[in-house]
N, C-alpha and C positions, 0 to 999 in steps of 0.2 A: 043554867045551861048556856044562856047567851053570853054571860060574863066569861065562862070558861072558853067558849069558842073565840071570843074577842081576844082573850089573853093568848090563846094558841096562835091566832093570826098575827098578833104583835110579835110573838117569839119567832114565828116563821119569817116575817119580814126582817127582823133583826138578823136572823140566820143568813138571809140573802145578802144583806148589807155587809156582814162580816165575810161571807164567801166572796163577794165581788171585790171587796178590799184586798182579800188575800190574793185573788187572781191578778189584780192590778200590780200588787207588790211583786209577786212571782214573775210577772211579765217584764219587770225592769232588771232582774238580776243578771240575765245573760249579758245585757249591755254593760252592767256594772262590772261583771267579771272581766270583760274584754277591755274596757277603758282602764280599769285599775291595773291590769297586766301590762299596760304601757309603762308603768312606773315601778311596779314591783314584780319580782319573779314569783312563781307559783307557791314556793314555800314561805316567802315573806307574806304573801296574801293570806295563806292559810293561818299563819301564826297570829297576825294582827286581827284578822276576822274572827278567829276562835276566841281571842282575848276579849274583843268587843262583845261577842255572843255570851260569854260567861258572865260578864258584867250586866248585860241586858237581862239575861234569864234570872240572875240573882235578884235584880230589882223587881222583876215580875213575880217571882216566888214570894218575896217579902210583901209586895203589894197585895197579893192574893191571900195572905195570911197563912202560907204553907211552910214558913221557915222551919218550924219544928220538925217537919217531916224529913228534912235533910239528914238529921242525926237519928232517925227512928228505925232504920232498916237493919237487917241481919248482915253479917259479914259476906255471906254468899251473894247478896244483892249488890253490895259495893264491888265485889269481884265481877259481877255481871256488868256493872257500869264501866269498869275498866275495859272489859273485852268489847262491849258495844262501842265505847269511845274510840277504841283502836280501829274499829270498822268505820264509824262515823262520829266525829268529823275527820279523824286522822287519815285513814287510807282513802276513803271515798273522795274527799275534797282534794287531796293531793293528786289523785289520778284525774279528777274532773278539771281542776285548774290547769294542769299540764295539757289536757286535751284542748281547752280553750286557748292556751298559749300557742298551740300548733295550728288549730283550725279557725276559720272564720266563725263568728258567733252563730251565724245562720245555719251552719252545719252542726256544730257541737251541740246546740240546744235541742234540735229535734232528735238527734241520735240518742242523747241522754234521756229523752222523753219515753224511750221504749222500755223503761225499767219494768213496767207492769207486765209486759210480755215475758221478759226475763224471769220475773217472779213466778209466772205460770210454769215455765220450764223447770225452774229449780224446785217448785213445789212437788213435782213428780217424784224425784228421789228423796227429798228431805221430809216432805209431809205425806208421802205415799198417796198422793192424789192422782186420779186418772185423768188423762187428756182426752177430751171429746172432739168429735169431728168439727164442731163449730170453732173450737180453740185452735185446731190445726189450720183452718181457714184464716183465722185471725193472725196466726203466726206468719202465714204466707203473705197476707196483705201488708202487714206491718213491716216485715223485713224487705218487702218489695220497695216500700218507701225509703227504707234505710239504704238500699242499693242505689236508688235514684239520686238521693242526696249525696252519698259518699263518692259517687262517680261523677257528680255534677251533670247528670243527664246522659253521660256516655256509657249507658248500661251494657251495650254489646261489646265495647272495648274492654270493659271491666278494669279500668284504670282508676284506682282510688286517688282522691285528691291529695291525701296525705295518709299513707298507710298506718304510721304510728299514731297519728292524731285520731283517726277513725277507730283503731284498736282500743285506745285509751278511753274514748267516749263510750264505746260499747262495754268495755271492762268496768267502767264506773257503774253501769246498770246492774252488773253482777254483784258488786259490793253493796249497792243500795238495796237490792232485793234480799241479800243475805241479812242485812241489818233489819229490814222490815220483818222477815220471817222470825228472827230471834227476838225482836222487840215485841212481837205480838204475844209472846209468852211472859212478858213482864207485867205484873199486876200492880206496879207502883203508880202513883200519880204521874201523868204523862209529862207535865212541865218540869216537875222536880226530877224525874228520871232523866229528861234531856239535859237539865242543868248538871246533874252528876256525871253523865256521860261526857259532856264537854269539859267539865272540870278535871276529870281523871285523864282526859286526852291531852290537855293543855301542856303538861310537862314534857310529854313525848314530842308534841309538835314543836315546842321550844327547842329541844335537843336537835331535832331534824333541821331546824332553821339555823342553829348555831353551827352544826357540823357541815351541812351541805350548802348553806347559803350565808346570809349575813343579816344581823338584826338592824344594822344601820340603814336608815331610809332618809334620803336627802330631799325628797319631794313630798310636800304636804298633800298633794292631790292623791298620791298613793295611799297615804294613811287615811284620808277622808273616804276613799273608795273602799278600803278594807273595813273601815268602821261601818259603812253603809251595808256592806255584804253581811257582816256579823250581826248588826242590829236587825236588819230586815229579813234577809234570807234565812239566817240561822236562829232568829229570835221571834220578832213580832209576827211575821207571817205564819209561823207554826202555831203560835198561841191563838191568833185570829181564826185559823182553820179549826182548831179544837173547839173554840166557842161556837163557830157556825155549825159544826156537827152536833154539838150538845143541844143547841136551840132548835135545830130543824126537826120536823116531825119524822122524816125518814132521811137516811144518808143520801139516797139517790137524788133528792130534791136539790141538794147543793153540790153533790159530787160531779155531776155532769158539767158544771160551770168550769171545771178544771180544763176542759178541752178548748176553752176560749183562749187560755193563757199562751200557748205557743204561737198563735196567730197574731195576738196583740204584741207579743215579744218581737216579732219580725218588724213591726212598725217602729218600735223603739230602737231596734238594731239598725234600721235604715237611717233614722233621723239623728240618733245620738252617737252611734259608732261610726256612721258614714259608709256602711257597706251597701253596695248595689245588690239588691236581692235578685239572685239568679232565678230563672224560670223553674229550674229543677227543684228549688227549695220548697215553694208552696205546693208543688205537685207531690213531692215526696212526703211532705208534712200531712197533706190530705190523706194519703195512703196510710201513714202511721196512725193518724187519729181514727180513720175508718177501721183499721185493725183492732184498735183499742175499744171502739164502740161495739164491734162484733163480739169481742171477748166479754164485754160488760153485759150485753144483751143475753149472751149464753148463760152467765151467772145468774141473771135475774130470772131466767126461765126455769132454773133448776130448783 
């Protein structure tokens, strides 16, 4: 019994380490987006990041000994990968990168963080779930934070800092929530599934870049930034998070660490991107996280 408890504690400690590593990695990506967009346009960033992600995920799949699974699925499952790939990375990151191109990172990052609330809203018609009073409160609190950030504190004037940028940042949460809903019905290995999604999406991303942008990149900083985004945001962080969830005794033990990420991200944004953090940003972010916590507490009590 003692040996089992000891092993369980070791696994839980490993879960915390992987979860903390994931949070730290996720905390850097908003800065990486913004810095890389100084050298690449959104479609160039999408293509080169997606290419780096496919290579990274392929190596991970092989390293985990799951290479044979790539060719073991039914045609309908490959079709699902195509459809999911068009949602993420194709549409999701195309919208998100454009939002980051238009908005300061300190605004785009918290607005995109509201995807969990968007998921609750979409679950009503798509999954036929009921909305409870606690979730209505969570929606109100969360989108109050969105209002504070998107108006830069000028709530009464209701003047959005950049209407198109704010719209795109919020639209990205709809795409991500749709991807999450449809992906939960996918019973394939998660890493292999993600690899297939990105692989099927890559030709479409390539065509978008060729037609509406340019594959030519003259600055190596842009390529390095895109590689970082693809390897970290779209690859390693995802795998680390899956490992943390698998090792943890309960999902809640590591899931709550996610709420640290946007606050740590502001530190990176300030020192790496050079943005002066507005007072409205942390205030709005506190409201968004408070809304998400209210929502999570409601789920835990049901």
